[in-house]
N, C-alpha and C positions, 0 to 999 in steps of 0.2 A: 662834479663830473670832470674828468680829464679831457684835454683837447683830443686825444686819440679816440676815446670812446664817443665823444660828440660827433667827430667826423665819420667814424665808422657807422654810427646810427644814422646820421644825415645821408650818407652815401647809400645805405641800405634802403632808407625811405624813398629816395629819389629813384633808385633802381626798381623798387617795387611799384611805385606810381607810374613810372615810364613804361615798364613792362605791361602793366595792367591796361594802360591807355593804348598801347600798341596792339595788344590782343583784342581789345574791344573794337578798335578802329578797323582791324583786319576784316571784321564781319560787315562793314559798310558796303552797300551795293556799288558796283562799278568802280570808277576811279576816285570816288569821293573819300575813300579811306587811305589813299596814298600819303597825303600830307600828314594827317594825324598819326598814322603808323610810323612814318619816318621820324616825326618829332618825338614820339614816345620812345623810339629806339635810341635817339640821341640823348634824351634825358636819362634813360636807363644806363646807357654806356657811360655818361659823365658821372652818374651816381656810383657806378662800379669803380671808376677811376679814383674818385674821392676816397672811397673806402679802402682801396688798395694802397693809395698813397699814405693814408693814415696808419695802416698796418705796418708799412715799411719804414716810414719816417715820422710818424706822429709823435708829438711831445706828450709826456706823461704829466705835465704840470696842470694845475687847475685853470679853468677858464670860465668866466661868467657866461651863462647861457644868453643873457641879454644885457648889453652894456648900458642902455638907456631905455628903461621900461616905458616911460611916457611917450617917447617918440615911436617905439615899436607899437604901442597901443594905438597911437594916432594913425600910423601907417595902415594897420589892420582895419581901423574904422573907415579910413578913406577908401580902402579896397572894397569894403562892404557897401559903402555908398556908391561906388563905381558900378558894382553889380546891379544895384537898384536903378541907377540912372541909364544904363545901356538900353533897356527896352523903351524908355521914355525919350531920351535924346538921340538915340542911335549910337552906333559904335564909334564913329569918327569924332563927333562932338564930345561924347563922354570921355573918350580916350585922350583927346586934346586937353580937356579940363584936368584930367588926372595927371597927365605929364606936366602940366603947368603948376598945379596946386601942390603936389607932393613935395617937390624940392623947396617951394616957398615955405610950406609948413615945417620942413625939417631944417630951415635956416639958410637956404641958398638964396643969395640976394643979387643975382645978376639977371635981370629981366630980359635983356636982349638975347643972352645965351639961351635962356629958357624958351623964348619965342622961336629962335632958330632951330633948336633941337626938337621942339614940338612939331614945327613944320616939316622937318626932315623925317621924323618918325611917322607922321601921318601920311606923308608922301610915299614913303617906302611901303607902308602897309597897304595903301591904296594900289600902288603898282603891283605888288605881289598878289593880292587877293582879287582885285577887280580886273586887272589887265592880264597878268600872267596866268593865274589859275581860273579866272572867270567865275569866281565864287563871291557874290555880293555879301557884304556884311550887314548886320541889322541896321535898318534905317530908322529914323525918328518916328515915333508913333503918329505924329501929325501928318506924315507923308503917306500913311496907309489908308487915309480916308478919301 
């Protein structure tokens, strides 16, 4: 498949997923749908931009869909494991583990940089959801007892 076709398809998928998410979130009661609706609109808009860019300036040369299949499979496996761990460990701990482990598994070998970026990521997420939006994220299962 050519680069142009891949980018048009990818842009279309993101536009469809973002639009669907925005439409579904618009039905949420009260103000709880504002953030997911806005996020869905941003994803849809970026998908449209990717597709338009591919139509206007996309290359017609071939491009491999996945350049490193084992690493892509590892990343998908870690994402699936993350979804399993969130209810057990809570959002913050599971996310911190994911942000630390994925780069390590993909060959990144700068632990201090990984620790700092994990701390910054978790801090920003906590500020946005817990402080600004006042929407708590899933807590570890052991805190629910």
